[in-house]
Each structure stands twice: as structure tokens, then as C-alpha cells.
Residue frames as a rotation matrix with the C-alpha (Angstrom) as fourth column:
MET 1
-0.652 0.758 -0.021 14.23
-0.359 -0.333 -0.872 -29.26
-0.668 -0.561 0.490 -8.50
ARG 2
-0.421 0.627 0.656 11.10
0.783 0.616 -0.086 -30.88
-0.458 0.477 -0.750 -9.92
THR 3
-0.772 -0.007 -0.635 9.79
-0.223 -0.933 0.282 -28.69
-0.595 0.359 0.719 -12.74
VAL 4
-0.002 0.821 0.571 6.52
0.778 0.360 -0.516 -28.29
-0.629 0.443 -0.639 -14.59
ILE 5
-0.846 -0.313 -0.431 6.66
-0.044 -0.766 0.641 -26.36
-0.531 0.562 0.634 -17.87
PHE 6
0.110 0.979 0.171 3.51
0.441 0.106 -0.891 -25.18
-0.891 0.173 -0.421 -19.63
ASP 7
-0.642 0.009 0.767 2.72
0.722 -0.330 0.608 -24.27
0.258 0.944 0.206 -23.19
LEU 8
-0.876 0.286 -0.387 0.69
-0.042 -0.846 -0.531 -21.04
-0.480 -0.449 0.754 -23.30
ASP 9
-0.399 0.756 -0.518 -1.89
-0.914 -0.376 0.155 -20.81
-0.077 0.536 0.841 -26.12
GLY 10
0.180 0.592 -0.786 -4.41
-0.612 0.693 0.382 -23.61
0.770 0.412 0.487 -25.90
THR 11
-0.219 -0.331 -0.918 -2.91
0.481 0.782 -0.397 -24.93
0.849 -0.529 -0.011 -22.67
LEU 12
-0.754 -0.054 -0.654 -3.01
0.625 -0.364 -0.691 -22.19
-0.201 -0.930 0.308 -20.05
VAL 13
-0.434 0.524 -0.733 -5.10
-0.225 -0.851 -0.475 -19.66
-0.872 -0.041 0.487 -21.96
ASP 14
0.075 0.522 0.850 -7.77
0.891 0.347 -0.292 -19.90
-0.447 0.779 -0.439 -24.64
THR 15
-0.382 -0.363 -0.850 -6.42
0.010 -0.921 0.389 -17.18
-0.924 0.141 0.356 -26.92
SER 16
-0.540 0.064 0.839 -8.12
0.768 0.446 0.460 -18.37
-0.344 0.893 -0.290 -30.11
GLY 17
0.518 0.851 0.085 -10.70
0.819 -0.464 -0.339 -15.58
-0.249 0.245 -0.937 -30.29
ASP 18
0.648 -0.323 -0.690 -8.16
-0.153 -0.942 0.298 -12.77
-0.746 -0.087 -0.660 -30.13
LEU 19
-0.482 -0.847 0.224 -5.73
0.028 0.241 0.970 -14.52
-0.876 0.474 -0.093 -32.47
ILE 20
-0.300 0.455 0.839 -8.42
0.924 0.357 0.137 -15.08
-0.237 0.816 -0.527 -35.08
ALA 21
0.754 0.566 -0.333 -9.61
0.499 -0.824 -0.269 -11.48
-0.426 0.037 -0.904 -34.73
ALA 22
0.153 -0.792 -0.592 -6.07
-0.294 -0.608 0.737 -10.30
-0.943 0.061 -0.326 -35.50
ALA 23
-0.708 -0.380 0.595 -5.85
0.381 0.505 0.775 -12.53
-0.595 0.775 -0.213 -38.57
ASN 24
0.135 0.851 0.507 -9.25
0.973 -0.017 -0.229 -11.36
-0.186 0.525 -0.831 -39.81
PHE 25
0.564 -0.037 -0.825 -8.07
0.071 -0.993 0.093 -7.77
-0.823 -0.111 -0.557 -39.45
CYS 26
-0.529 -0.840 -0.125 -5.39
-0.144 -0.056 0.988 -8.58
-0.837 0.540 -0.091 -42.02
PHE 27
-0.639 0.319 0.700 -7.91
0.739 0.509 0.442 -10.02
-0.215 0.800 -0.561 -44.46
ARG 28
0.539 0.815 -0.212 -10.22
0.727 -0.577 -0.372 -7.05
-0.426 0.046 -0.904 -44.06
GLU 29
0.108 -0.611 -0.784 -7.24
-0.192 -0.787 0.587 -4.84
-0.975 0.087 -0.202 -44.94
LEU 30
-0.870 -0.434 0.236 -7.05
0.087 0.335 0.938 -6.82
-0.486 0.837 -0.254 -48.19
GLY 31
-0.443 0.797 -0.411 -10.76
-0.890 -0.445 0.097 -6.30
-0.105 0.409 0.906 -48.81
ALA 32
-0.679 0.102 -0.727 -11.44
-0.228 0.912 0.341 -10.02
0.698 0.397 -0.596 -48.40
GLY 33
0.382 0.838 0.390 -13.53
-0.672 -0.037 0.739 -9.83
0.634 -0.545 0.549 -45.23
ASP 34
0.055 -0.306 0.950 -13.31
-0.914 0.368 0.171 -12.28
-0.402 -0.878 -0.260 -42.32
MET 35
-0.012 -0.179 -0.984 -11.79
-0.744 0.659 -0.111 -15.52
0.669 0.730 -0.141 -43.56
LEU 36
-0.765 -0.349 -0.542 -11.53
0.082 0.781 -0.619 -17.36
0.639 -0.518 -0.568 -40.23
ASP 37
0.310 0.941 0.138 -14.22
-0.260 -0.055 0.964 -18.42
0.914 -0.335 0.227 -37.80
PRO 38
-0.312 -0.492 0.813 -13.56
-0.889 -0.151 -0.433 -18.34
0.336 -0.857 -0.390 -34.02
ALA 39
0.404 0.576 0.711 -15.75
-0.809 0.587 -0.015 -21.36
-0.426 -0.569 0.703 -33.39
HIS 40
0.981 0.105 0.162 -14.25
-0.014 0.877 -0.480 -23.65
-0.192 0.469 0.862 -36.03
ASP 41
0.630 -0.773 0.075 -10.67
0.111 -0.005 -0.994 -22.49
0.768 0.635 0.083 -36.54
ALA 42
0.838 -0.291 0.462 -9.31
-0.541 -0.335 0.771 -22.51
-0.069 -0.896 -0.438 -32.98
ALA 43
0.703 -0.600 0.381 -6.95
0.431 0.787 0.442 -25.40
-0.565 -0.146 0.812 -33.72
THR 44
0.385 -0.555 0.737 -5.34
0.786 -0.221 -0.577 -23.37
0.484 0.802 0.352 -36.50
ALA 45
0.736 -0.075 0.673 -5.09
-0.264 -0.947 0.184 -20.31
0.623 -0.312 -0.717 -34.25
PHE 46
0.850 -0.397 0.347 -3.11
-0.288 0.202 0.936 -22.31
-0.442 -0.895 0.057 -31.70
ARG 47
0.481 -0.710 0.514 -0.58
0.819 0.573 0.026 -23.15
-0.313 0.409 0.857 -34.44
GLY 48
-0.337 -0.730 -0.595 0.36
0.567 -0.662 0.491 -19.50
-0.752 -0.172 0.637 -34.84
GLY 49
0.077 0.362 -0.929 0.02
-0.297 -0.881 -0.368 -16.47
-0.952 0.305 0.040 -37.04
ARG 50
-0.667 -0.407 -0.625 1.44
-0.696 0.038 0.717 -17.96
-0.268 0.913 -0.309 -40.22
ALA 51
-0.889 0.395 0.230 -0.90
0.420 0.905 0.068 -20.96
-0.181 0.157 -0.971 -40.02
MET 52
0.001 0.936 -0.352 -3.90
0.495 -0.306 -0.813 -18.64
-0.869 -0.173 -0.464 -39.73
LEU 53
-0.043 -0.071 -0.997 -2.73
-0.608 -0.790 0.082 -16.45
-0.793 0.610 -0.009 -42.60
ARG 54
-0.934 -0.323 -0.154 -2.15
-0.322 0.568 0.757 -19.45
-0.157 0.757 -0.635 -44.86
LEU 55
-0.599 0.772 0.212 -5.63
0.705 0.634 -0.319 -20.82
-0.381 -0.041 -0.924 -44.16
GLY 56
0.174 0.687 -0.705 -7.21
0.196 -0.726 -0.659 -17.44
-0.965 -0.023 -0.261 -44.78
PHE 57
-0.383 -0.387 -0.839 -5.35
-0.723 -0.439 0.533 -16.92
-0.575 0.811 -0.112 -48.04
GLU 58
-0.982 0.037 0.184 -6.42
0.125 0.863 0.490 -20.38
-0.140 0.505 -0.852 -49.22
ARG 59
-0.253 0.967 -0.014 -10.07
0.800 0.201 -0.565 -19.57
-0.543 -0.154 -0.825 -48.50
SER 60
-0.078 0.204 -0.976 -9.87
-0.125 -0.973 -0.194 -16.15
-0.989 0.107 0.101 -50.14
GLY 61
0.661 0.295 0.690 -9.39
0.562 0.415 -0.716 -17.63
-0.497 0.861 0.109 -53.60
ARG 62
0.847 -0.435 -0.305 -6.57
-0.519 -0.800 -0.301 -15.18
-0.114 0.413 -0.904 -54.27
GLU 63
0.568 -0.777 -0.272 -3.15
0.380 0.540 -0.751 -16.13
0.730 0.323 0.602 -55.52
TRP 64
0.827 -0.320 0.463 -0.63
-0.560 -0.542 0.627 -15.93
0.050 -0.777 -0.627 -52.71
THR 65
0.265 -0.825 -0.500 2.90
0.101 0.539 -0.836 -16.93
0.959 0.171 0.226 -51.76
GLU 66
0.316 -0.252 -0.915 4.85
0.933 0.260 0.251 -17.33
0.175 -0.932 0.317 -48.54
ALA 67
-0.780 -0.580 0.236 6.13
0.550 -0.814 -0.184 -13.79
0.299 -0.014 0.954 -49.14
ASP 68
-0.179 0.809 0.560 2.55
-0.183 -0.587 0.789 -12.56
0.967 0.039 0.253 -48.75
VAL 69
0.641 0.352 -0.683 2.29
0.521 0.453 0.723 -14.47
0.564 -0.819 0.107 -45.47
ASP 70
-0.207 -0.831 -0.516 5.55
0.975 -0.135 -0.174 -12.96
0.075 -0.540 0.839 -44.24
SER 71
-0.741 -0.116 0.661 4.46
0.247 -0.963 0.107 -9.45
0.624 0.242 0.743 -45.17
PHE 72
0.154 0.908 0.391 1.28
-0.259 -0.344 0.902 -9.70
0.953 -0.240 0.183 -43.09
VAL 73
0.096 -0.150 -0.984 2.83
0.798 0.603 -0.014 -11.23
0.595 -0.784 0.178 -39.97
PRO 74
-0.873 -0.450 -0.189 3.89
0.467 -0.658 -0.590 -7.83
0.141 -0.603 0.785 -38.51
ILE 75
-0.568 0.747 0.346 0.39
-0.519 -0.651 0.553 -6.43
0.638 0.135 0.758 -39.19
LEU 76
0.302 0.670 -0.679 -1.20
0.121 0.679 0.724 -9.41
0.946 -0.301 0.124 -37.46
LEU 77
-0.225 -0.477 -0.849 1.09
0.885 0.265 -0.383 -9.11
0.408 -0.838 0.363 -34.44
LYS 78
-0.967 -0.116 0.228 0.47
0.042 -0.952 -0.305 -5.37
0.252 -0.285 0.925 -34.10
SER 79
-0.173 0.979 0.108 -3.29
-0.546 -0.187 0.817 -5.91
0.820 0.083 0.567 -34.25
TYR 80
0.297 0.258 -0.919 -3.08
0.446 0.814 0.373 -8.75
0.844 -0.521 0.127 -31.75
GLU 81
-0.630 -0.620 -0.469 -0.97
0.710 -0.214 -0.671 -6.75
0.315 -0.755 0.575 -29.29
ALA 82
-0.827 0.320 0.463 -3.44
-0.320 -0.944 0.082 -3.87
0.463 -0.080 0.883 -29.39
GLU 83
0.158 0.943 0.294 -6.35
-0.941 0.053 0.335 -6.13
0.300 -0.330 0.895 -28.37
ILE 84
-0.590 -0.603 -0.537 -4.65
-0.448 0.798 -0.404 -9.04
0.672 0.002 -0.740 -26.64
LEU 85
-0.961 0.220 -0.165 -7.23
0.260 0.535 -0.804 -9.54
-0.089 -0.816 -0.572 -23.91
VAL 86
-0.524 0.845 -0.105 -10.64
-0.834 -0.484 0.265 -9.01
0.173 0.226 0.959 -25.46
HIS 87
0.506 0.749 -0.428 -11.71
-0.684 0.651 0.329 -12.65
0.525 0.127 0.842 -25.67
SER 88
-0.197 -0.696 -0.690 -8.79
-0.122 0.716 -0.688 -14.57
0.973 -0.051 -0.226 -24.11
ARG 89
0.559 0.411 0.720 -9.38
-0.777 -0.045 0.628 -16.34
0.291 -0.911 0.294 -20.82
LEU 90
-0.645 -0.698 0.311 -7.47
-0.764 0.581 -0.280 -18.68
0.015 -0.418 -0.908 -18.54
TYR 91
-0.235 0.541 -0.807 -8.80
-0.125 0.807 0.577 -22.21
0.964 0.237 -0.122 -18.60
PRO 92
0.664 0.591 0.458 -10.75
-0.514 -0.083 0.854 -23.14
0.543 -0.802 0.249 -15.45
GLY 93
0.981 -0.182 -0.073 -8.58
0.172 0.617 0.768 -24.09
-0.095 -0.766 0.636 -12.50
VAL 94
0.451 -0.871 0.193 -5.25
0.381 -0.007 -0.924 -22.81
0.807 0.491 0.329 -13.85
VAL 95
0.087 -0.463 0.882 -4.41
-0.599 -0.732 -0.325 -20.44
0.796 -0.500 -0.341 -11.00
ALA 96
0.645 0.213 0.734 -5.31
-0.750 0.357 0.556 -22.88
-0.144 -0.909 0.390 -8.23
ALA 97
0.965 -0.262 0.022 -3.40
0.260 0.939 -0.225 -25.71
0.038 0.222 0.974 -9.94
VAL 98
0.277 -0.917 0.285 -0.19
0.266 -0.212 -0.940 -23.75
0.923 0.337 0.185 -10.46
GLU 99
0.141 -0.180 0.973 -0.32
-0.825 -0.566 0.015 -22.33
0.548 -0.805 -0.229 -6.95
ALA 100
0.881 0.214 0.421 -0.73
-0.423 0.754 0.503 -25.88
-0.210 -0.621 0.755 -5.60
LEU 101
0.736 -0.675 -0.052 2.34
0.489 0.583 -0.649 -27.03
0.468 0.452 0.759 -7.55
LYS 102
0.038 -0.759 0.650 4.41
-0.169 -0.646 -0.745 -24.19
0.985 -0.082 -0.153 -6.15
ARG 103
0.413 0.164 0.896 3.31
-0.896 -0.101 0.432 -24.94
0.162 -0.981 0.105 -2.60
ALA 104
0.973 -0.012 0.232 4.37
-0.034 0.981 0.192 -28.54
-0.230 -0.194 0.954 -3.19
GLY 105
0.297 -0.953 -0.057 7.87
-0.091 -0.088 0.992 -27.40
-0.951 -0.289 -0.113 -4.15
TYR 106
0.247 -0.174 0.953 7.75
0.909 0.381 -0.166 -27.54
-0.335 0.908 0.253 -7.96
ALA 107
-0.633 -0.358 -0.687 9.33
-0.027 -0.876 0.482 -24.89
-0.774 0.323 0.544 -10.17
THR 108
0.301 0.801 0.517 6.99
0.675 0.204 -0.709 -23.70
-0.674 0.563 -0.479 -12.92
GLY 109
-0.585 -0.528 -0.615 7.62
-0.088 -0.713 0.695 -22.05
-0.806 0.461 0.371 -16.27
VAL 110
0.635 0.771 -0.054 6.21
-0.047 -0.031 -0.998 -21.27
-0.771 0.636 0.016 -19.70
CYS 111
-0.657 -0.745 0.116 7.67
0.052 0.109 0.993 -22.42
-0.752 0.658 -0.033 -23.02
THR 112
0.404 0.915 0.010 5.70
0.263 -0.106 -0.959 -20.97
-0.876 0.390 -0.283 -25.92
ASN 113
-0.435 -0.477 0.764 5.98
0.874 -0.021 0.485 -20.29
-0.215 0.879 0.426 -29.64
LYS 114
0.797 0.569 0.202 4.33
0.584 -0.812 -0.019 -16.91
0.154 0.133 -0.979 -29.08
PRO 115
0.046 -0.800 0.598 6.82
0.232 -0.574 -0.785 -14.00
0.972 0.175 0.159 -29.29
GLN 116
-0.461 -0.305 -0.833 8.25
0.815 0.226 -0.533 -13.38
0.351 -0.925 0.144 -25.84
ASN 117
-0.993 0.066 0.096 7.03
-0.096 -0.932 -0.350 -9.80
0.066 -0.357 0.932 -25.50
LEU 118
-0.253 0.964 -0.078 3.46
-0.647 -0.109 0.755 -10.86
0.719 0.242 0.651 -26.30
ALA 119
0.061 0.211 -0.976 3.64
0.461 0.861 0.215 -13.82
0.885 -0.463 -0.045 -23.91
GLU 120
-0.781 -0.403 -0.476 4.91
0.609 -0.322 -0.725 -11.53
0.139 -0.856 0.497 -21.15
LEU 121
-0.848 0.489 0.205 2.19
-0.468 -0.872 0.142 -8.99
0.249 0.024 0.968 -21.90
LEU 122
-0.028 0.897 -0.440 -0.60
-0.329 0.407 0.852 -11.55
0.944 0.169 0.284 -21.91
LEU 123
-0.073 -0.047 -0.996 0.46
0.737 0.670 -0.086 -13.18
0.671 -0.741 -0.015 -18.65
ALA 124
-0.938 -0.278 -0.208 0.86
0.346 -0.704 -0.621 -9.77
0.026 -0.654 0.756 -17.01
ARG 125
-0.628 0.763 0.152 -2.59
-0.615 -0.607 0.504 -8.62
0.477 0.223 0.850 -18.18
LEU 126
0.237 0.706 -0.667 -4.07
-0.071 0.698 0.713 -11.83
0.969 -0.121 0.215 -16.78
ASP 127
0.306 -0.228 0.924 -2.18
-0.902 -0.379 0.206 -11.19
0.303 -0.897 -0.322 -13.50
VAL 128
0.978 0.020 0.209 -0.50
-0.096 0.929 0.357 -14.61
-0.187 -0.369 0.910 -13.53
ARG 129
0.508 -0.852 -0.126 3.09
-0.263 -0.014 -0.965 -13.81
0.820 0.523 -0.231 -14.57
ARG 130
0.032 -0.459 0.888 4.01
-0.980 -0.191 -0.063 -14.08
0.199 -0.868 -0.455 -10.88
LEU 131
0.733 0.368 0.572 3.15
-0.525 0.841 0.132 -17.79
-0.432 -0.397 0.810 -10.94
PHE 132
0.928 -0.348 0.131 5.98
0.347 0.685 -0.641 -18.71
0.133 0.640 0.756 -13.32
ASP 133
0.535 -0.800 -0.273 9.69
0.244 -0.163 0.956 -18.75
-0.809 -0.578 0.107 -12.56
GLY 134
-0.595 -0.768 -0.237 10.82
-0.064 -0.249 0.966 -18.52
-0.801 0.590 0.100 -16.18
LEU 135
0.616 0.787 0.033 9.53
0.038 0.013 -0.999 -17.93
-0.787 0.617 -0.022 -19.69
VAL 136
-0.681 -0.732 0.025 10.94
0.046 -0.009 0.999 -18.68
-0.731 0.681 0.039 -23.13
GLY 137
0.407 0.850 -0.333 9.14
-0.265 -0.239 -0.934 -17.45
-0.874 0.469 0.128 -26.25
ALA 138
0.858 0.034 0.513 9.46
0.433 0.491 -0.756 -18.00
-0.278 0.870 0.407 -29.97
ASP 139
0.672 -0.585 0.454 12.17
0.133 -0.508 -0.851 -15.35
0.729 0.632 -0.263 -30.37
THR 140
0.884 -0.367 0.289 14.02
-0.389 -0.235 0.891 -15.75
-0.259 -0.900 -0.351 -27.06
LEU 141
0.019 -0.854 0.520 16.51
-0.052 0.519 0.853 -18.18
-0.998 -0.043 -0.035 -28.60
PRO 142
-0.600 -0.266 -0.754 17.65
-0.748 -0.148 0.647 -18.96
-0.284 0.952 -0.110 -32.15
VAL 143
-0.844 0.342 -0.413 15.39
0.087 0.847 0.524 -22.05
0.529 0.406 -0.745 -31.93
ARG 144
-0.331 0.809 0.485 11.82
-0.943 -0.291 -0.159 -22.70
0.012 -0.510 0.860 -30.83
LYS 145
-0.235 0.346 0.908 9.67
-0.254 0.880 -0.401 -25.74
-0.938 -0.325 -0.119 -30.06
PRO 146
0.968 0.242 -0.064 9.84
-0.167 0.817 0.552 -28.56
0.186 -0.524 0.831 -31.09
ASP 147
0.054 -0.992 -0.110 13.59
-0.079 0.106 -0.991 -28.03
0.995 0.062 -0.073 -30.70
PRO 148
0.516 0.216 -0.829 14.30
0.695 0.460 0.552 -29.41
0.501 -0.861 0.087 -27.22
ASP 149
-0.591 -0.801 -0.100 16.72
0.721 -0.468 -0.511 -26.59
0.362 -0.374 0.854 -26.44
ALA 150
-0.343 0.557 0.757 13.74
-0.293 -0.829 0.477 -24.26
0.892 -0.058 0.447 -26.00
LEU 151
0.739 0.627 -0.248 12.42
-0.015 0.384 0.923 -26.51
0.674 -0.678 0.293 -23.25
ARG 152
0.218 -0.739 -0.638 15.85
0.902 0.401 -0.157 -27.05
0.372 -0.542 0.754 -21.69
GLU 153
-0.706 -0.498 0.504 16.43
0.328 -0.860 -0.391 -23.29
0.628 -0.110 0.770 -21.51
THR 154
0.155 0.835 0.528 13.04
-0.405 -0.434 0.805 -22.75
0.901 -0.338 0.271 -19.88
VAL 155
0.769 0.084 -0.634 13.90
0.436 0.658 0.615 -25.33
0.468 -0.749 0.469 -17.23
ARG 156
-0.257 -0.948 -0.189 17.29
0.870 -0.142 -0.472 -23.69
0.421 -0.285 0.861 -16.68
ARG 157
-0.570 0.070 0.819 15.67
-0.091 -0.996 0.023 -20.28
0.817 -0.061 0.574 -16.18
CYS 158
0.541 0.825 0.166 13.35
-0.357 0.047 0.933 -21.83
0.762 -0.563 0.320 -13.62
GLY 159
-0.231 -0.702 0.673 16.27
-0.963 0.067 -0.261 -23.30
0.138 -0.709 -0.692 -11.67
GLY 160
0.639 0.642 0.423 14.90
-0.685 0.726 -0.066 -26.75
-0.349 -0.247 0.904 -12.39
ASP 161
-0.476 -0.720 0.505 16.19
-0.428 0.691 0.583 -30.17
-0.768 0.061 -0.637 -13.40
ILE 162
-0.220 0.383 -0.897 15.44
-0.967 0.039 0.253 -31.40
0.131 0.923 0.362 -16.94
ASN 163
-0.775 -0.138 -0.617 15.60
-0.154 0.988 -0.027 -34.96
0.613 0.074 -0.787 -15.63
ARG 164
-0.666 0.631 -0.398 12.69
0.683 0.300 -0.666 -34.21
-0.301 -0.715 -0.631 -13.28
THR 165
-0.749 0.356 -0.558 10.56
-0.447 -0.894 0.029 -32.19
-0.489 0.271 0.829 -15.68
VAL 166
-0.319 0.703 0.636 7.15
0.795 0.563 -0.224 -32.64
-0.515 0.435 -0.739 -17.28
LEU 167
-0.987 0.025 -0.157 5.75
-0.111 -0.815 0.568 -30.57
-0.114 0.578 0.808 -20.17
ILE 168
-0.202 0.978 0.054 2.05
0.488 0.148 -0.860 -29.64
-0.849 -0.147 -0.507 -20.29
GLY 169
-0.861 -0.156 -0.484 0.76
-0.304 -0.605 0.736 -28.88
-0.407 0.781 0.474 -23.80
ASP 170
0.089 0.994 0.062 -2.00
-0.316 0.087 -0.945 -29.29
-0.944 0.064 0.322 -26.34
THR 171
0.765 0.182 -0.618 -0.48
-0.632 0.025 -0.775 -30.19
-0.126 0.983 0.134 -29.74
ASP 172
0.869 -0.493 0.046 1.96
0.482 0.821 -0.307 -32.45
0.114 0.289 0.951 -31.51
THR 173
0.324 -0.775 0.543 4.50
-0.150 -0.609 -0.779 -29.64
0.934 0.171 -0.314 -31.22
ASP 174
0.267 -0.179 0.947 4.48
-0.953 -0.194 0.232 -30.05
0.142 -0.965 -0.222 -27.44
ARG 175
0.913 0.083 0.400 4.50
-0.174 0.965 0.198 -33.83
-0.370 -0.250 0.895 -27.67
ASN 176
0.744 -0.657 0.121 7.47
0.448 0.356 -0.820 -33.77
0.496 0.665 0.559 -30.04
THR 177
0.250 -0.639 0.728 9.32
-0.557 -0.709 -0.431 -31.24
0.792 -0.298 -0.533 -27.88
ALA 178
0.513 0.013 0.858 8.94
-0.822 0.294 0.487 -33.43
-0.245 -0.956 0.161 -24.80
LYS 179
0.960 -0.127 0.250 9.99
0.178 0.965 -0.193 -36.54
-0.217 0.229 0.949 -26.69
ALA 180
0.566 -0.784 0.254 13.09
0.194 -0.173 -0.966 -34.82
0.801 0.596 0.054 -28.09
ALA 181
0.043 -0.528 0.848 14.07
-0.768 -0.561 -0.310 -33.64
0.639 -0.638 -0.429 -24.61
GLY 182
-0.515 -0.227 -0.826 13.41
0.135 0.930 -0.340 -37.04
0.846 -0.287 -0.449 -23.04
VAL 183
-0.940 0.276 0.202 10.72
-0.277 -0.267 -0.923 -35.79
-0.201 -0.923 0.327 -20.65
PRO 184
-0.557 0.806 0.202 7.10
0.793 0.588 -0.160 -36.92
-0.247 0.071 -0.966 -20.17
ALA 185
-0.918 0.346 0.193 4.25
-0.208 -0.837 0.506 -34.95
0.337 0.425 0.840 -21.71
ILE 186
-0.467 0.878 -0.103 0.75
0.599 0.228 -0.767 -34.30
-0.650 -0.420 -0.633 -20.41
LEU 187
-0.936 0.195 0.294 -1.65
0.152 -0.529 0.835 -33.12
0.318 0.826 0.465 -23.14
VAL 188
-0.687 0.723 -0.076 -4.88
-0.294 -0.372 -0.880 -31.30
-0.664 -0.583 0.468 -22.35
THR 189
-0.740 0.497 0.452 -8.18
0.669 0.612 0.422 -32.58
-0.067 0.615 -0.786 -23.72
PHE 190
0.152 0.839 -0.522 -10.15
0.656 -0.481 -0.582 -29.35
-0.740 -0.254 -0.623 -23.32
GLY 191
-0.539 -0.386 -0.748 -8.67
-0.313 -0.733 0.604 -27.78
-0.782 0.560 0.274 -26.46
PRO 192
0.107 0.657 -0.746 -10.09
-0.942 -0.173 -0.287 -27.96
-0.318 0.733 0.601 -29.99
GLN 193
-0.446 -0.320 -0.836 -8.61
-0.645 0.762 0.052 -31.45
0.620 0.563 -0.546 -30.58
GLY 194
0.528 0.721 0.448 -10.36
-0.822 0.303 0.482 -32.83
0.212 -0.623 0.753 -27.50
ASP 195
0.580 -0.242 0.778 -9.60
-0.330 0.804 0.496 -36.47
-0.745 -0.544 0.386 -26.74
GLY 196
0.982 -0.188 -0.006 -7.95
0.057 0.326 -0.944 -36.71
0.180 0.927 0.330 -30.15
VAL 197
0.357 -0.906 0.228 -4.64
-0.861 -0.414 -0.296 -35.73
0.363 -0.091 -0.928 -28.56
ALA 198
0.518 -0.136 0.844 -4.52
-0.491 0.761 0.424 -39.26
-0.700 -0.634 0.327 -27.10
ALA 199
0.964 -0.114 0.239 -3.38
0.258 0.609 -0.750 -40.44
-0.060 0.785 0.616 -30.54
LEU 200
0.567 -0.796 0.211 -0.13
-0.500 -0.536 -0.680 -38.49
0.655 0.280 -0.702 -29.99
GLY 201
0.433 -0.362 -0.825 0.86
0.474 0.871 -0.133 -40.90
0.767 -0.333 0.549 -27.24
PRO 202
0.011 -0.426 0.905 1.43
-0.629 -0.706 -0.325 -38.58
0.777 -0.565 -0.276 -24.28
GLU 203
-0.833 -0.372 -0.410 2.28
0.084 0.648 -0.757 -40.05
0.547 -0.665 -0.509 -20.90
ALA 204
-0.564 0.715 -0.414 -0.97
0.667 0.098 -0.739 -38.63
-0.487 -0.693 -0.532 -19.51
LEU 205
-0.400 0.561 0.725 -4.09
0.517 -0.515 0.684 -36.70
0.757 0.648 -0.084 -20.51
LEU 206
-0.884 0.087 -0.460 -5.48
0.356 -0.513 -0.781 -33.74
-0.304 -0.854 0.422 -18.56
ALA 207
-0.256 0.887 0.384 -9.23
0.829 -0.003 0.560 -33.13
0.498 0.461 -0.735 -18.69
HIS 208
0.788 0.457 0.412 -9.28
0.169 -0.804 0.570 -30.44
0.592 -0.380 -0.711 -15.97
TYR 209
-0.058 -0.895 0.442 -6.64
-0.332 -0.400 -0.854 -28.58
0.941 -0.196 -0.274 -14.01
ASP 210
0.545 0.303 0.781 -8.02
-0.833 0.096 0.544 -30.04
0.090 -0.948 0.305 -10.80
ASP 211
0.984 -0.117 0.132 -6.20
0.105 0.990 0.099 -33.25
-0.142 -0.084 0.986 -11.75
LEU 212
0.667 -0.745 -0.015 -2.83
-0.330 -0.277 -0.902 -31.69
0.667 0.607 -0.431 -12.59
GLU 213
0.066 -0.717 0.694 -0.93
-0.994 -0.108 -0.017 -32.17
0.087 -0.688 -0.720 -9.34
ARG 214
0.484 0.185 0.856 -1.94
-0.407 0.913 0.033 -35.83
-0.775 -0.364 0.517 -9.16
LEU 215
0.983 -0.091 0.157 -0.84
0.181 0.468 -0.865 -36.49
0.005 0.879 0.476 -12.74
VAL 216
0.477 -0.857 0.196 2.45
-0.568 -0.471 -0.675 -34.65
0.670 0.211 -0.712 -12.33
GLY 217
0.148 -0.398 0.905 3.19
-0.944 0.214 0.249 -36.51
-0.293 -0.892 -0.344 -9.10
GLY 218
0.736 0.209 0.644 2.65
-0.109 0.975 -0.192 -39.80
-0.668 0.071 0.741 -10.84
LEU 219
0.911 -0.374 0.173 5.20
0.243 0.150 -0.958 -38.93
0.332 0.915 0.227 -13.52
ILE 220
0.057 -0.953 0.298 8.01
0.063 -0.295 -0.954 -37.10
0.996 0.073 0.043 -11.71
GLY 221
-0.191 -0.148 -0.970 7.18
0.869 0.434 -0.237 -37.54
0.456 -0.889 0.046 -8.02
């Protein structure tokens, strides 16, 4: 079956505001105040909790190690889970685009480096979990993106065919995952990198979800 797999943060949902709020909670706990800015640090937010913590520690002027980062990850995740849908919103056209793919006979799934329980929770709160046949998160398997096995397992859970799959994403992690799995990648240009994702050499660029079915059809039929 033809299969379309989506990244989550920065691709289906703009989660940057809630992710940055959770990271800033950690820095306020340290007495450092808000180290990250929702308007300027979205790209870092989409790279995960550790990336945000590292950036915040660097800006704080405090001495820190990776052990400090590791110690604050559970605090960040707990804060994020408690307020997972304050600022986060689906990108325009997501629901209509995924529903159109399903009507056309495509399987659809989500492959994310967000912990699986948080990905499930977010999609459920947004009332779109029903749109996806399978989901693989950061801790579902012993590996995560850009390891291609994360993508292959997502396709398997969707009942799809890896040889007729396309991955929709927003970063080099998604591009590298697709390349490692031997599938085409479509990268969105409405994220913080904008048209800059073209430099990653995806098979197509997506400026709005209205164009998704056309682009997918051109790549995997």
C-alpha cells in the first residue's frame, strides 16, 4: 500500500511555544529566568528537549555538563505534558490534506522523535489521532530517527510498503532518515527554516498542505 509518513513537531503541529515554555520552566527553577524566546528559538525547539536545555545553559553563563542536561530532561517533559496544548496548533490544511490522502487509498502514519506517550497525547488532544494508522516515537524502539528502522517500523505498523513510501518532515533529521531508508522526502517550508530546507536536497518542498496530495502523487503515484 502507498504510504505517507509524517514527522510531528514542526511538520504537522507547531509545538514550539509549548516546548519552549517547558524549557523555560526548568531555567526558572534554577533561578536563571527565561533563557529561550518563542519567536526566535523555534528551530531549536523542534530539535528536542536536550537541544533547548543546552542552548539555555549556554546563555545562562553558568558552568554546565551533559549530566546537568540529563537531570533536567524529566522535569522538562513533566512540565510539557502538563501544558501540552496551550500554544500548539496544527498547521493550516493538515486535517483536510490527510483526509484526502486516506480517501485516495494511502496509509498514513507518524514517525517522531517525541516520546511516544507525549505524541499520542498531543494527537489525541488535537482530535487527529484517528487520521493515522500507526505511530512510532522516540522510545518506541531501541533506535530513533535518523535511523531508518524507525521509519520502516512506522510503515509496517501502517500496513504499508516501504518501497512506495514518502516521508514529510522539516529538518535534516527527516531528510537523512528518508535517504537512509531509500524513500523520497518532502520538506515543509512553513517552519522556522523556511525555504532554507531546499539546501537539504529533498525530492520536493511543501509550502502549504493544499499541495500535499499532488506532490505525493508525483513521487509515489
